[in-house]
N, C-alpha and C positions, 0 to 999 in steps of 0.2 A: 781451465777454469781459473779466471783471474780475480784478484782481490777487488778490482773495480766493479765486478759483477754484483757485488754486495754493498755498493755505496748508494747513498741517497742524501738529499738535502733536507735538513731538519732545522726549522726555526728555533733559535735559542729559547724563545718564549714557551715552547712546549716541553722543556726539560723541567720535571717536577723536583722541587727542593723540599717539599713536605708532603706527607701522604694525605689521602682523603680521610675525613672523619665523619661518621664512623667508618671503620675499615671497609665494610661491605657496600658503602655508598659510592665507591670508585666505579668508573664506567667499565663496561665489558663489551668488546667487539666480538661477535660470534660469527665465525666464517665456517660455513658448512658447504663444502664443495664450492660452487660459484656464488652462493648466496651470502650476503653480509647483513647482519642484524645489529643495530645499536641498542645496547641494553645496559643494565647495571649489575654489578657483581652479585647483589642479593637475589637477582633473578636466576642465578646459576642452576638451581634445582630444576627449573622448568625446561632447561636445554639438555638435561640428562635423562636417563631412563632408569627405572627401578632395576636393580641388578648390576648397574655399572659400578666401577670401583675407582676411587681417587687414590693416587699414591702420593703420600705426604712426607716431606723430609723433616725429621725431628731434630736436626742439628741445632745447637744453640750457639749464637754469636758471642764470642768473648770480647771484652773491652780491650782490643789488641793494640790500640794507638796510645803510645806513651811518649811523654816529653821529660827529659832528664838533663842533668848537668854532668859533664866530664870535667874533673879537676886535674890539673897537671902542675908539677913543680919542676922547673928547669932553671937554666942559667939566668933567664930573665925574670925569675920569681914565679909566684903562683899565677896560673891562668885558668880560666874556665871557658867552656864552650857549651852551647845549647845543642843537645842531640835529640833528634826525633826518631822514634823506633816504631815500626809496625811488625808485630809478631806474625810469623808465617806458619811454622810447623814445630811441634814439640819433638824433642829427642830424649832418650833416656838420661837420667841423672840430672834433671833440671836444666838441660840445654834446650835452646830454641834457635831455629833459623829466623832471621829477621832482616827486613829492609831498614837501613840506617842512613839518615841524612844529617850531616855530611859524613859519609863513610871515611873519607880521607883524613878527617880530624880525629879518628879513633885508632889507636895503636893496640897491638896485642898486649893483653894483660891489664889494660886500663879499665877503670870501673865507671859506670854511669849510675848516678843515684837518682831514682825517680820519686822517692818519698822517704820518710823517716825509716820505714821498714822494708822497702823494696829497692834492690840494686842488682846490677848485672855486670859481669866481667867479660870483656872481649876475649874470646878464645881462639878466633881464627876467621878465615873467610872461605866462602865457596862461590866463585864467580863474583856476582854483584851483591851477595848476601853475607851477612855477618853471622857468626856462631856465638851466641851469648849464653853464659852460665849464670843463672839467677841464684840469689842467696837463699831462696825459699823453694820448697817443693810441695806438692800435694795440696791439701786444704789450705794451708798457710799461704801458699802462692796464690791460689784462687781468690782468697779474701783480700790480700794485698793488691792484687791486680784489679779487683772490682773497685777498690778505693782510688787507685792511682790512674787507671786507664780510661780511655774514651772509646766510644764505638767507632769502628773503622769505616766511615762513610766512603762511598765511591768517589774517585777523584773529581768527577763532573759535578758532584754536589759540593765537595769541599772547596772547589774553586769559587763557589758562589756564597758559601757561608761556612762557619765553623760548626763542628758537632756540639751539641748541648745536651742537657739532662733529658729533654724530651725524646731524644734519639734512643736512649736506653730502652724505652718502651716501644717506640715506633719501629725500630730496626730489629725487631725480634718477633717471631711468630708466637701465637697464643699457646701453641703446644710445644715450644722449644724445650728440649729435655737433655740432650747429650752435648756438653760443651766441646768446642773444638773448631768452629768455623770462624773465619775472619771476614766473611761476607755473608749476607743473609740470602736465603732462598726466597727471592723477593715476590714471586707470584703468590706465595703463601701468606704474605703480609696482609692480603685482602680479607682473610678469613677472621670472623669473630664468632662468639658463641651463638648469636642469632642465626648466622648462616649455617653453622655446624648443626644446629637443631633442625633447620629446614632440610638439610641434606639427609639426615637420619630419617626424618618423617617421610621423605620421598623414596626411601628404600635404597639410598646410595651407600655403598660400602666405603670404608676408609681404612687404608693400610699404611703404617708408618715404617719408613726405611731411614737410613742415615747416610748422608754424604757431607763430610766436613768441607764446606766451600772454601777454597783458598784464594789468596790475593791474585793469583795468576788468572782468575776469571776476568780481571780488568786489563791484562797485558795486551797490547796491540799485536795484530798479525803483521809480521815484518817481511813477508815474502810475497811476491806478486803471484806466483803459482801456489794457490792455496793448498794443493795436495802435498806440498813440501812442509807445511806447518806442523810443528810438534806441540802437542798439548801438554800442559802441566799436569802432574799426577795429584789426585785427591783420594783420601781414604774414605771408603764406604763399606756399608754392610747391609745385606738383606738377610734377615733372620729366618730360621726354619719356619716359624709361624707366619711371617710375612709372605714367604715363597708359597706356602700352602694356601693362603687366602687368595693370592693372585692366580694360582693354577686352578683353584676351585671356581673362581669367577670366569676364567677363560673357558673351562669345560661347560659351564652353564650358559655360555653365550653372552655374558656381560662384557662390556668394554673396559679396557684398562686405560686410565687417563691420568698420567702423571701431572702433578701440579708443580710446574717449574722445570727448567732444563736440567737442573741437578738431579731431580728424581728420575727424569727420563734417561739421562746418561747412565745412571746407576742400574736401572732395570734392564736397559739394553746391554750393558756389560754382563750382568748376571744371566741374561737369557739368550746369549749368542748361540747356544746350542739348540734353540727352539723350544726349550722348556725352562720355566722359572725354577731355579734351584737356589738353596741357601748359598750365600757368597759373602766373602769378606776380603778386603785387600785394597791396593791402590789401583785406580783406574785412570788411564789417560786416553780414553776413547775419544775420537774426533769424528764428529758426524757432519757430513757435508753432502751436497746433492749426489745421488747415486747410492747412498747408504740404504741397506735393506733393514727396515724396522721389523722386529720379530715380536715385540711385546706391546708396543704403543699403538693404540687406536685413535687417540686424540690427545691434545696437549692444552693445558691452561698455562699461559705465560704472559709476562709483561712485554712491552715494546723495546727492542734492543738497539744497541749502537750500530751505526753504519760500519761496515768492514769488519765486524766482529765475528768470532766463531759462533756466537749465538744466532746471528743472522744467517749463517750458513746452516745451522741446525734447523731452524724453522723453514728455510728454503728447501732443505732435504725432505721435510715432512709434507709441505704443501705444494712444492714445485716452485722454482725461481720466479716464473712469470706471475703465478698466482700470489705469491707473497709480496711482490712489488705492487700489485693492485690493492692488496689488503693494506699495506703501509701507506699508499697514496690516499686511500680512503681515510685512514686514521689521521693523517696530517690535515687533510681538507676539513675533517670534522673536529679537529683540534683536541684529539686525545692527548693525554699527558704521558710523556715517555720516561723510560728507564726505571731505576729501582723503586722510587716512590710514586711512579706513575700508574696509569690505568692498566687494565688487563685485556687479554684476548683468549678466546676459546677456539682453537684451531682443529677442525674436524676434516681430515683429508678424504677425498673420494677413494673408495676401495673397489 
């Protein structure tokens, strides 16, 4: 299984840099077996059945993109350097792993000042990542980060425009609750109160789980043999209540439909034994063709990058040939791609 098996040509004009407004007005491609229907996200209830259950990721994206100044005093006098930081993962005691640009300009013990009240000291390195110790923790850190940080938009959007104040609303789900993600569960960005009301009226259940999406979701696959790829780990949790709701739906004959690949990866991690149980920890599950789905009956997701692990996941669910035809249809019909793009509902044949 080669990386090239998951490649396709995508016109740049189909890469969305802003979301649809209102959220549920985005387009929805519904693929049920061999049939494709072109619809709109607000139509989602009509493609589901009473008793189905959507699995929603309630992670909250933090403003993890920071710009600061490193000051240094040496033989040549005082010098400054602009440093860009993307927070990745919290560690105990106010430490964070982070991507730093340019990392080579930052020495151990040096301080980056991001605002009058927020700064961080370089404590060390792990591979291409820096270990930063912030001067604040807890609520004080959260409040200072909210003032100084920007939303960490995906690279394919940032190459086209800079993050702005609108992204603080657009790049967050309406039910975001548990801070910790540095990327949004983007299929969930299509939901608004009108759609949620319509789903409840149609008898569709909704269960919240948490997977803190990491920046590793944007990392390219660097091996030709995809089975040798190693996924980044992300922290997730399926609560006892959530596990109970999912199992009750399965016993009653309802379908389990994760909204987004993050929710799917989490429930497949927690349900590898064939039963949904409470679960908490780091998951690095890698789903590619040949994977046996134990919990997932269908998936709502956006349209993904060529050669990405997410293309491998949807190929595993629908079959590589089928997903190629679905994506060819989406390109022909000019669906909008990636994080701020349109959505699909993928229902495999069983």
